N, CA, C and O atoms as a GROMACS GRO file, in nm:
protein
  464
    1MET      N    1  -4.839  15.877   4.928
    1MET     CA    2  -4.853  15.731   4.929
    1MET      C    3  -4.800  15.677   4.796
    1MET      O    4  -4.827  15.732   4.689
    2SER      N    5  -4.725  15.569   4.803
    2SER     CA    6  -4.666  15.512   4.683
    2SER      C    7  -4.773  15.443   4.597
    2SER      O    8  -4.884  15.418   4.642
    3ALA      N    9  -4.736  15.415   4.474
    3ALA     CA   10  -4.829  15.346   4.383
    3ALA      C   11  -4.868  15.210   4.438
    3ALA      O   12  -4.981  15.166   4.420
    4LEU      N   13  -4.775  15.142   4.505
    4LEU     CA   14  -4.807  15.010   4.563
    4LEU      C   15  -4.905  15.025   4.679
    4LEU      O   16  -4.995  14.943   4.694
    5GLU      N   17  -4.888  15.127   4.760
    5GLU     CA   18  -4.982  15.150   4.869
    5GLU      C   19  -5.118  15.190   4.813
    5GLU      O   20  -5.221  15.148   4.866
    6ASP      N   21  -5.118  15.271   4.708
    6ASP     CA   22  -5.245  15.305   4.642
    6ASP      C   23  -5.315  15.179   4.593
    6ASP      O   24  -5.437  15.165   4.609
    7HIS      N   25  -5.239  15.089   4.535
    7HIS     CA   26  -5.295  14.964   4.483
    7HIS      C   27  -5.359  14.883   4.598
    7HIS      O   28  -5.471  14.835   4.585
    8ALA      N   29  -5.287  14.870   4.708
    8ALA     CA   30  -5.340  14.796   4.824
    8ALA      C   31  -5.466  14.864   4.877
    8ALA      O   32  -5.563  14.797   4.910
    9GLY      N   33  -5.463  14.996   4.886
    9GLY     CA   34  -5.576  15.069   4.941
    9GLY      C   35  -5.699  15.070   4.853
    9GLY      O   36  -5.809  15.097   4.901
   10ASN      N   37  -5.682  15.042   4.725
   10ASN     CA   38  -5.794  15.041   4.631
   10ASN      C   39  -5.862  14.905   4.618
   10ASN      O   40  -5.960  14.893   4.544
   11LEU      N   41  -5.812  14.804   4.686
   11LEU     CA   42  -5.879  14.674   4.682
   11LEU      C   43  -6.009  14.683   4.762
   11LEU      O   44  -6.016  14.757   4.860
   12PRO      N   45  -6.112  14.609   4.722
   12PRO     CA   46  -6.243  14.620   4.788
   12PRO      C   47  -6.238  14.600   4.939
   12PRO      O   48  -6.191  14.498   4.988
   13GLY      N   49  -6.287  14.699   5.012
   13GLY     CA   50  -6.294  14.690   5.156
   13GLY      C   51  -6.164  14.712   5.230
   13GLY      O   52  -6.158  14.700   5.352
   14ALA      N   53  -6.057  14.745   5.156
   14ALA     CA   54  -5.927  14.765   5.220
   14ALA      C   55  -5.921  14.901   5.287
   14ALA      O   56  -5.980  14.998   5.240
   15TRP      N   57  -5.847  14.906   5.397
   15TRP     CA   58  -5.825  15.032   5.466
   15TRP      C   59  -5.687  15.028   5.531
   15TRP      O   60  -5.629  14.922   5.552
   16MET      N   61  -5.636  15.147   5.563
   16MET     CA   62  -5.500  15.157   5.614
   16MET      C   63  -5.499  15.224   5.750
   16MET      O   64  -5.577  15.315   5.777
   17VAL      N   65  -5.409  15.177   5.835
   17VAL     CA   66  -5.386  15.237   5.966
   17VAL      C   67  -5.234  15.246   5.985
   17VAL      O   68  -5.160  15.158   5.941
   18VAL      N   69  -5.190  15.351   6.051
   18VAL     CA   70  -5.048  15.364   6.083
   18VAL      C   71  -5.029  15.306   6.223
   18VAL      O   72  -5.089  15.354   6.319
   19GLN      N   73  -4.945  15.205   6.234
   19GLN     CA   74  -4.915  15.143   6.363
   19GLN      C   75  -4.779  15.080   6.357
   19GLN      O   76  -4.711  15.087   6.254
   20TRP      N   77  -4.736  15.019   6.466
   20TRP     CA   78  -4.609  14.948   6.470
   20TRP      C   79  -4.494  15.034   6.421
   20TRP      O   80  -4.432  15.005   6.318
   21MET      N   81  -4.465  15.140   6.494
   21MET     CA   82  -4.353  15.231   6.464
   21MET      C   83  -4.367  15.296   6.327
   21MET      O   84  -4.268  15.309   6.255
   22GLY      N   85  -4.487  15.338   6.293
   22GLY     CA   86  -4.509  15.415   6.172
   22GLY      C   87  -4.534  15.336   6.045
   22GLY      O   88  -4.542  15.394   5.937
   23ALA      N   89  -4.548  15.206   6.055
   23ALA     CA   90  -4.574  15.125   5.936
   23ALA      C   91  -4.715  15.152   5.885
   23ALA      O   92  -4.808  15.175   5.964
   24HIS      N   93  -4.731  15.150   5.753
   24HIS     CA   94  -4.863  15.161   5.692
   24HIS      C   95  -4.917  15.019   5.679
   24HIS      O   96  -4.867  14.939   5.600
   25VAL      N   97  -5.018  14.989   5.759
   25VAL     CA   98  -5.072  14.854   5.769
   25VAL      C   99  -5.208  14.851   5.699
   25VAL      O  100  -5.301  14.921   5.738
   26PHE      N  101  -5.218  14.769   5.595
   26PHE     CA  102  -5.342  14.757   5.519
   26PHE      C  103  -5.419  14.636   5.568
   26PHE      O  104  -5.363  14.527   5.584
   27LYS      N  105  -5.548  14.658   5.593
   27LYS     CA  106  -5.634  14.554   5.646
   27LYS      C  107  -5.760  14.542   5.562
   27LYS      O  108  -5.793  14.631   5.484
   28VAL      N  109  -5.828  14.431   5.580
   28VAL     CA  110  -5.958  14.409   5.518
   28VAL      C  111  -6.047  14.347   5.624
   28VAL      O  112  -6.001  14.269   5.707
   29GLY      N  113  -6.174  14.383   5.620
   29GLY     CA  114  -6.266  14.340   5.725
   29GLY      C  115  -6.301  14.460   5.810
   29GLY      O  116  -6.239  14.566   5.800
   30GLU      N  117  -6.399  14.442   5.893
   30GLU     CA  118  -6.452  14.556   5.967
   30GLU      C  119  -6.379  14.583   6.098
   30GLU      O  120  -6.352  14.491   6.176
   31GLY      N  121  -6.348  14.709   6.121
   31GLY     CA  122  -6.298  14.760   6.247
   31GLY      C  123  -6.192  14.677   6.316
   31GLY      O  124  -6.093  14.635   6.256
   32GLU      N  125  -6.214  14.654   6.445
   32GLU     CA  126  -6.119  14.581   6.529
   32GLU      C  127  -6.091  14.441   6.475
   32GLU      O  128  -5.985  14.384   6.502
   33LYS      N  129  -6.184  14.386   6.400
   33LYS     CA  130  -6.168  14.250   6.348
   33LYS      C  131  -6.100  14.248   6.212
   33LYS      O  132  -6.081  14.142   6.153
   34GLY      N  133  -6.062  14.366   6.161
   34GLY     CA  134  -5.994  14.372   6.033
   34GLY      C  135  -5.865  14.292   6.036
   34GLY      O  136  -5.795  14.289   6.138
   35LYS      N  137  -5.835  14.227   5.926
   35LYS     CA  138  -5.717  14.140   5.920
   35LYS      C  139  -5.612  14.201   5.827
   35LYS      O  140  -5.644  14.252   5.720
   36VAL      N  141  -5.489  14.194   5.870
   36VAL     CA  142  -5.375  14.251   5.797
   36VAL      C  143  -5.348  14.171   5.670
   36VAL      O  144  -5.348  14.048   5.671
   37PHE      N  145  -5.325  14.244   5.558
   37PHE     CA  146  -5.279  14.175   5.437
   37PHE      C  147  -5.152  14.236   5.379
   37PHE      O  148  -5.089  14.174   5.293
   38ALA      N  149  -5.113  14.356   5.422
   38ALA     CA  150  -4.989  14.417   5.374
   38ALA      C  151  -4.936  14.514   5.479
   38ALA      O  152  -5.012  14.590   5.540
   39ILE      N  153  -4.805  14.509   5.499
   39ILE     CA  154  -4.740  14.600   5.593
   39ILE      C  155  -4.624  14.667   5.520
   39ILE      O  156  -4.527  14.602   5.482
   40PHE      N  157  -4.635  14.798   5.500
   40PHE     CA  158  -4.529  14.876   5.437
   40PHE      C  159  -4.448  14.943   5.548
   40PHE      O  160  -4.500  15.030   5.619
   41ALA      N  161  -4.323  14.902   5.564
   41ALA     CA  162  -4.237  14.956   5.669
   41ALA      C  163  -4.135  15.051   5.606
   41ALA      O  164  -4.042  15.006   5.539
   42ASP      N  165  -4.152  15.181   5.627
   42ASP     CA  166  -4.061  15.279   5.570
   42ASP      C  167  -3.918  15.262   5.618
   42ASP      O  168  -3.823  15.279   5.542
   43ARG      N  169  -3.902  15.228   5.745
   43ARG     CA  170  -3.766  15.216   5.801
   43ARG      C  171  -3.684  15.111   5.728
   43ARG      O  172  -3.562  15.126   5.716
   44THR      N  173  -3.747  15.006   5.681
   44THR     CA  174  -3.673  14.897   5.617
   44THR      C  175  -3.695  14.891   5.467
   44THR      O  176  -3.633  14.810   5.398
   45ASN      N  177  -3.782  14.976   5.416
   45ASN     CA  178  -3.814  14.978   5.272
   45ASN      C  179  -3.861  14.841   5.224
   45ASN      O  180  -3.821  14.794   5.117
   46ARG      N  181  -3.947  14.777   5.305
   46ARG     CA  182  -4.000  14.645   5.270
   46ARG      C  183  -4.151  14.646   5.281
   46ARG      O  184  -4.210  14.730   5.350
   47VAL      N  185  -4.211  14.550   5.212
   47VAL     CA  186  -4.352  14.522   5.231
   47VAL      C  187  -4.363  14.375   5.273
   47VAL      O  188  -4.302  14.287   5.212
   48THR      N  189  -4.440  14.352   5.378
   48THR     CA  190  -4.463  14.216   5.426
   48THR      C  191  -4.601  14.173   5.379
   48THR      O  192  -4.700  14.242   5.399
   49LEU      N  193  -4.604  14.056   5.314
   49LEU     CA  194  -4.727  14.006   5.253
   49LEU      C  195  -4.747  13.859   5.287
   49LEU      O  196  -4.652  13.786   5.314
   50LYS      N  197  -4.872  13.818   5.286
   50LYS     CA  198  -4.906  13.677   5.305
   50LYS      C  199  -4.901  13.610   5.168
   50LYS      O  200  -4.958  13.660   5.071
   51CYS      N  201  -4.833  13.498   5.161
   51CYS     CA  202  -4.829  13.420   5.037
   51CYS      C  203  -4.949  13.327   5.035
   51CYS      O  204  -5.020  13.313   5.134
   52LYS      N  205  -4.972  13.262   4.920
   52LYS     CA  206  -5.091  13.177   4.912
   52LYS      C  207  -5.084  13.060   5.008
   52LYS      O  208  -5.187  13.006   5.047
   53ASP      N  209  -4.962  13.019   5.047
   53ASP     CA  210  -4.945  12.914   5.148
   53ASP      C  211  -4.804  12.923   5.204
   53ASP      O  212  -4.718  12.994   5.151
   54ALA      N  213  -4.781  12.849   5.313
   54ALA     CA  214  -4.651  12.853   5.381
   54ALA      C  215  -4.540  12.798   5.292
   54ALA      O  216  -4.426  12.843   5.302
   55GLU      N  217  -4.571  12.702   5.208
   55GLU     CA  218  -4.470  12.643   5.120
   55GLU      C  219  -4.419  12.746   5.020
   55GLU      O  220  -4.300  12.751   4.990
   56THR      N  221  -4.509  12.828   4.967
   56THR     CA  222  -4.468  12.932   4.872
   56THR      C  223  -4.377  13.033   4.941
   56THR      O  224  -4.275  13.073   4.886
   57ALA      N  225  -4.414  13.074   5.062
   57ALA     CA  226  -4.330  13.168   5.137
   57ALA      C  227  -4.192  13.108   5.161
   57ALA      O  228  -4.091  13.174   5.140
   58ALA      N  229  -4.188  12.983   5.205
   58ALA     CA  230  -4.060  12.916   5.231
   58ALA      C  231  -3.975  12.909   5.105
   58ALA      O  232  -3.854  12.930   5.110
   59PHE      N  233  -4.037  12.879   4.992
   59PHE     CA  234  -3.965  12.871   4.866
   59PHE      C  235  -3.907  13.007   4.828
   59PHE      O  236  -3.790  13.016   4.791
   60LEU      N  237  -3.988  13.113   4.836
   60LEU     CA  238  -3.941  13.246   4.801
   60LEU      C  239  -3.826  13.290   4.892
   60LEU      O  240  -3.732  13.356   4.846
   61ILE      N  241  -3.833  13.255   5.017
   61ILE     CA  242  -3.725  13.287   5.111
   61ILE      C  243  -3.600  13.206   5.078
   61ILE      O  244  -3.489  13.259   5.080
   62GLU      N  245  -3.619  13.079   5.048
   62GLU     CA  246  -3.506  12.990   5.016
   62GLU      C  247  -3.430  13.036   4.893
   62GLU      O  248  -3.307  13.029   4.890
   63ILE      N  249  -3.501  13.083   4.790
   63ILE     CA  250  -3.433  13.124   4.667
   63ILE      C  251  -3.385  13.270   4.672
   63ILE      O  252  -3.327  13.320   4.576
   64GLY      N  253  -3.411  13.338   4.783
   64GLY     CA  254  -3.363  13.475   4.799
   64GLY      C  255  -3.453  13.582   4.739
   64GLY      O  256  -3.413  13.698   4.729
   65ALA      N  257  -3.574  13.545   4.699
   65ALA     CA  258  -3.667  13.643   4.642
   65ALA      C  259  -3.739  13.723   4.751
   65ALA      O  260  -3.798  13.827   4.724
   66ALA      N  261  -3.733  13.672   4.874
   66ALA     CA  262  -3.797  13.737   4.988
   66ALA      C  263  -3.717  13.702   5.113
   66ALA      O  264  -3.626  13.620   5.110
   67GLU      N  265  -3.754  13.767   5.223
   67GLU     CA  266  -3.693  13.740   5.353
   67GLU      C  267  -3.801  13.693   5.449
   67GLU      O  268  -3.920  13.714   5.425
   68LYS      N  269  -3.759  13.629   5.558
   68LYS     CA  270  -3.855  13.593   5.662
   68LYS      C  271  -3.919  13.722   5.714
   68LYS      O  272  -3.850  13.822   5.734
   69ALA      N  273  -4.048  13.717   5.734
   69ALA     CA  274  -4.117  13.831   5.794
   69ALA      C  275  -4.079  13.834   5.941
   69ALA      O  276  -4.112  13.739   6.014
   70PRO      N  277  -4.012  13.939   5.988
   70PRO     CA  278  -3.956  13.936   6.123
   70PRO      C  279  -4.058  13.917   6.236
   70PRO      O  280  -4.026  13.854   6.337
   71HIS      N  281  -4.177  13.968   6.221
   71HIS     CA  282  -4.275  13.957   6.328
   71HIS      C  283  -4.388  13.860   6.296
   71HIS      O  284  -4.482  13.844   6.374
   72LEU      N  285  -4.380  13.797   6.180
   72LEU     CA  286  -4.481  13.700   6.138
   72LEU      C  287  -4.409  13.577   6.083
   72LEU      O  288  -4.414  13.551   5.963
   73PRO      N  289  -4.343  13.501   6.171
   73PRO     CA  290  -4.259  13.391   6.123
   73PRO      C  291  -4.334  13.270   6.072
   73PRO      O  292  -4.276  13.184   6.005
   74ARG      N  293  -4.464  13.261   6.102
   74ARG     CA  294  -4.543  13.144   6.058
   74ARG      C  295  -4.660  13.193   5.974
   74ARG      O  296  -4.691  13.312   5.971
   75GLY      N  297  -4.725  13.100   5.907
   75GLY     CA  298  -4.848  13.131   5.836
   75GLY      C  299  -4.831  13.180   5.694
   75GLY      O  300  -4.926  13.231   5.634
   76GLY      N  301  -4.711  13.164   5.639
   76GLY     CA  302  -4.694  13.199   5.499
   76GLY      C  303  -4.665  13.345   5.471
   76GLY      O  304  -4.695  13.393   5.362
   77TRP      N  305  -4.608  13.417   5.567
   77TRP     CA  306  -4.574  13.557   5.547
   77TRP      C  307  -4.430  13.570   5.501
   77TRP      O  308  -4.342  13.494   5.543
   78ALA      N  309  -4.405  13.668   5.413
   78ALA     CA  310  -4.270  13.696   5.363
   78ALA      C  311  -4.255  13.846   5.344
   78ALA      O  312  -4.353  13.916   5.318
   79ALA      N  313  -4.132  13.894   5.356
   79ALA     CA  314  -4.103  14.037   5.338
   79ALA      C  315  -4.026  14.056   5.207
   79ALA      O  316  -3.932  13.983   5.178
   80PHE      N  317  -4.069  14.156   5.130
   80PHE     CA  318  -4.010  14.183   5.000
   80PHE      C  319  -3.947  14.322   4.999
   80PHE      O  320  -4.009  14.418   5.045
   81ASP      N  321  -3.825  14.332   4.947
   81ASP     CA  322  -3.755  14.459   4.935
   81ASP      C  323  -3.818  14.539   4.821
   81ASP      O  324  -3.824  14.491   4.708
   82LEU      N  325  -3.865  14.660   4.851
   82LEU     CA  326  -3.934  14.741   4.751
   82LEU      C  327  -3.844  14.781   4.634
   82LEU      O  328  -3.893  14.809   4.525
   83ASP      N  329  -3.712  14.785   4.657
   83ASP     CA  330  -3.620  14.823   4.550
   83ASP      C  331  -3.572  14.704   4.469
   83ASP      O  332  -3.520  14.722   4.359
   84ALA      N  333  -3.588  14.584   4.522
   84ALA     CA  334  -3.533  14.466   4.456
   84ALA      C  335  -3.637  14.386   4.376
   84ALA      O  336  -3.600  14.299   4.297
   85VAL      N  337  -3.765  14.416   4.395
   85VAL     CA  338  -3.871  14.339   4.328
   85VAL      C  339  -3.948  14.433   4.236
   85VAL      O  340  -3.982  14.545   4.274
   86ASP      N  341  -3.977  14.386   4.116
   86ASP     CA  342  -4.052  14.462   4.017
   86ASP      C  343  -4.188  14.504   4.072
   86ASP      O  344  -4.256  14.425   4.138
   87ALA      N  345  -4.228  14.627   4.046
   87ALA     CA  346  -4.354  14.681   4.098
   87ALA      C  347  -4.475  14.599   4.053
   87ALA      O  348  -4.568  14.577   4.131
   88GLU      N  349  -4.476  14.554   3.930
   88GLU     CA  350  -4.589  14.474   3.881
   88GLU      C  351  -4.597  14.339   3.954
   88GLU      O  352  -4.706  14.290   3.983
   89ASP      N  353  -4.481  14.281   3.982
   89ASP     CA  354  -4.478  14.156   4.060
   89ASP      C  355  -4.533  14.182   4.200
   89ASP      O  356  -4.609  14.101   4.253
   90LEU      N  357  -4.493  14.293   4.260
   90LEU     CA  358  -4.542  14.324   4.395
   90LEU      C  359  -4.692  14.351   4.395
   90LEU      O  360  -4.760  14.313   4.490
   91LYS      N  361  -4.743  14.414   4.291
   91LYS     CA  362  -4.889  14.436   4.283
   91LYS      C  363  -4.961  14.301   4.281
   91LYS      O  364  -5.062  14.284   4.350
   92ALA      N  365  -4.910  14.207   4.204
   92ALA     CA  366  -4.971  14.074   4.200
   92ALA      C  367  -4.960  14.005   4.335
   92ALA      O  368  -5.053  13.936   4.377
   93ARG      N  369  -4.848  14.022   4.403
   93ARG     CA  370  -4.830  13.961   4.536
   93ARG      C  371  -4.922  14.026   4.639
   93ARG      O  372  -4.972  13.958   4.729
   94ILE      N  373  -4.946  14.156   4.626
   94ILE     CA  374  -5.042  14.224   4.714
   94ILE      C  375  -5.181  14.165   4.694
   94ILE      O  376  -5.252  14.140   4.791
   95GLU      N  377  -5.219  14.144   4.568
   95GLU     CA  378  -5.350  14.085   4.538
   95GLU      C  379  -5.361  13.942   4.594
   95GLU      O  380  -5.466  13.903   4.644
   96THR      N  381  -5.253  13.865   4.584
   96THR     CA  382  -5.252  13.729   4.638
   96THR      C  383  -5.267  13.733   4.790
   96THR      O  384  -5.342  13.654   4.847
   97SER      N  385  -5.195  13.824   4.854
   97SER     CA  386  -5.205  13.838   4.999
   97SER      C  387  -5.347  13.876   5.040
   97SER      O  388  -5.403  13.819   5.134
   98TYR      N  389  -5.403  13.972   4.971
   98TYR     CA  390  -5.540  14.017   4.997
   98TYR      C  391  -5.638  13.900   4.984
   98TYR      O  392  -5.723  13.880   5.070
   99ALA      N  393  -5.626  13.822   4.876
   99ALA     CA  394  -5.716  13.709   4.852
   99ALA      C  395  -5.699  13.603   4.961
   99ALA      O  396  -5.798  13.546   5.008
  100ALA      N  397  -5.575  13.576   5.002
  100ALA     CA  398  -5.551  13.476   5.106
  100ALA      C  399  -5.613  13.519   5.238
  100ALA      O  400  -5.670  13.437   5.311
  101VAL      N  401  -5.602  13.647   5.270
  101VAL     CA  402  -5.659  13.697   5.396
  101VAL      C  403  -5.812  13.703   5.386
  101VAL      O  404  -5.881  13.669   5.482
  102CYS      N  405  -5.865  13.745   5.273
  102CYS     CA  406  -6.011  13.749   5.255
  102CYS      C  407  -6.073  13.612   5.273
  102CYS      O  408  -6.184  13.599   5.325
  103ALA      N  409  -6.000  13.509   5.231
  103ALA     CA  410  -6.051  13.372   5.244
  103ALA      C  411  -6.067  13.332   5.391
  103ALA      O  412  -6.138  13.236   5.420
  104THR      N  413  -6.004  13.403   5.482
  104THR     CA  414  -6.016  13.370   5.625
  104THR      C  415  -6.125  13.451   5.694
  104THR      O  416  -6.155  13.427   5.811
  105LEU      N  417  -6.186  13.545   5.622
  105LEU     CA  418  -6.295  13.623   5.679
  105LEU      C  419  -6.421  13.538   5.688
  105LEU      O  420  -6.432  13.435   5.621
  106THR      N  421  -6.515  13.580   5.770
  106THR     CA  422  -6.642  13.508   5.778
  106THR      C  423  -6.715  13.518   5.644
  106THR      O  424  -6.686  13.607   5.563
  107LYS      N  425  -6.806  13.428   5.622
  107LYS     CA  426  -6.884  13.431   5.496
  107LYS      C  427  -6.961  13.562   5.484
  107LYS      O  428  -6.976  13.615   5.374
  108ALA      N  429  -7.011  13.613   5.596
  108ALA     CA  430  -7.084  13.741   5.593
  108ALA      C  431  -6.993  13.856   5.551
  108ALA      O  432  -7.034  13.942   5.473
  109GLU      N  433  -6.869  13.858   5.603
  109GLU     CA  434  -6.774  13.963   5.565
  109GLU      C  435  -6.736  13.949   5.419
  109GLU      O  436  -6.723  14.049   5.348
  110GLN      N  437  -6.717  13.827   5.373
  110GLN     CA  438  -6.684  13.804   5.233
  110GLN      C  439  -6.797  13.851   5.142
  110GLN      O  440  -6.772  13.908   5.036
  111ALA      N  441  -6.921  13.828   5.184
  111ALA     CA  442  -7.036  13.872   5.105
  111ALA      C  443  -7.038  14.024   5.094
  111ALA      O  444  -7.067  14.078   4.987
  112LYS      N  445  -7.009  14.093   5.203
  112LYS     CA  446  -7.004  14.239   5.201
  112LYS      C  447  -6.901  14.291   5.103
  112LYS      O  448  -6.925  14.390   5.033
  113LEU      N  449  -6.786  14.223   5.096
  113LEU     CA  450  -6.681  14.264   5.002
  113LEU      C  451  -6.725  14.249   4.858
  113LEU      O  452  -6.690  14.331   4.773
  114SER      N  453  -6.800  14.145   4.829
  114SER     CA  454  -6.845  14.123   4.692
  114SER      C  455  -6.948  14.227   4.649
  114SER      O  456  -6.973  14.244   4.530
  115GLU      N  457  -7.009  14.297   4.747
  115GLU     CA  458  -7.106  14.400   4.717
  115GLU      C  459  -7.041  14.536   4.691
  115GLU      O  460  -7.104  14.627   4.637
  116ILE      N  461  -6.914  14.548   4.728
  116ILE     CA  462  -6.844  14.677   4.713
  116ILE      C  463  -6.806  14.699   4.570
  116ILE      O  464  -6.746  14.802   4.537
   0.00000   0.00000   0.00000
């Protein structure tokens, strides 16, 4: 597992599942209701992350810092090339994605995360 995947997996309550043609999909929340916050696709050497809002994603795509997330065209998702973006920047973007997704969890799920 790469250092970026380790970083995603070490966030409170985060877990990983392999799905969607072998992608490493990181989620937060319990079981079937877990919500995706990072998708590492080996075939394309990209990570798909949720930005803090749709405007930020659109801006990053417009300036060429990211690409449209092919399977998540709405909701502020963007895909980043693992070779073209600095690892420290991607770690910060992973944390932003995680925080944005955590904010959509129920208050009870959020409370559980704060206990971890």
